[in-house]
C-alpha positions in Angstrom: 129.3 41.4 97.6 130.3 43.2 100.8 130.0 41.1 104.0 128.2 42.8 106.9 129.2 41.9 110.5 125.9 42.1 112.3 127.1 40.9 115.8 127.7 43.3 118.7 131.4 42.5 118.8 133.1 43.4 115.7 136.6 42.1 116.6 138.4 39.5 118.6 141.4 41.6 119.8 139.9 44.6 121.6 140.5 43.5 125.1 144.1 42.4 124.4 144.8 45.7 122.6 143.6 47.5 125.7 145.6 45.3 128.1 148.7 45.6 126.1 148.3 49.4 125.6 147.8 49.9 129.4 150.8 47.6 130.3 153.0 49.7 127.9 151.6 52.9 129.7 150.3 54.3 126.6 147.3 56.3 126.1 144.8 55.8 123.2 146.2 59.0 121.6 149.7 58.0 121.9 148.9 54.5 120.3 147.2 56.4 117.5 150.2 58.8 117.0 152.7 55.9 116.9 150.4 54.0 114.4 150.6 57.0 112.2 154.3 56.7 112.0 153.8 53.5 110.3 151.2 54.9 107.9 148.3 53.3 109.8 145.8 55.9 110.4 143.5 55.1 113.3 142.3 58.0 115.4 142.0 58.0 119.1 138.2 57.5 118.8 138.8 54.5 116.6 141.4 53.0 119.2 138.5 53.3 121.8 136.0 51.5 119.4 138.4 48.7 118.7 139.0 48.2 122.3 135.3 48.1 123.1 134.9 45.7 120.1 132.4 48.0 118.3 134.7 48.6 115.3 136.4 46.2 112.9 140.1 45.8 112.3 141.7 45.4 109.0 144.9 43.3 108.3 146.9 46.3 107.9 145.6 47.8 111.1 146.2 44.4 112.9 149.9 44.4 111.8 150.5 48.0 112.9 148.9 47.3 116.3 151.1 44.3 116.8 154.3 46.3 115.8 153.5 49.3 117.9 152.6 47.0 121.0 155.7 44.8 120.4 154.0 41.7 120.2 153.4 38.8 117.5 150.1 39.2 115.8 148.9 35.9 117.3 149.4 37.5 120.9 146.5 39.9 120.1 144.2 36.9 119.8 145.0 35.1 123.2 
């Protein structure tokens, strides 16, 4: 049975993704492009929705985000 997330906030990492992306001076498009080189396909619009917590994040996406942002996965949750 599929689990439906029925809260407004769909992830716990959005604010930290945005903070780390800005610290690295990356646009949302550049982050999206770099993720694609890992085979993780998140369009610029989806990066925006992750950052505003209106989109869920898969484990593969989480791994890719940590790799591109250069942090351990747990850093995304701090």
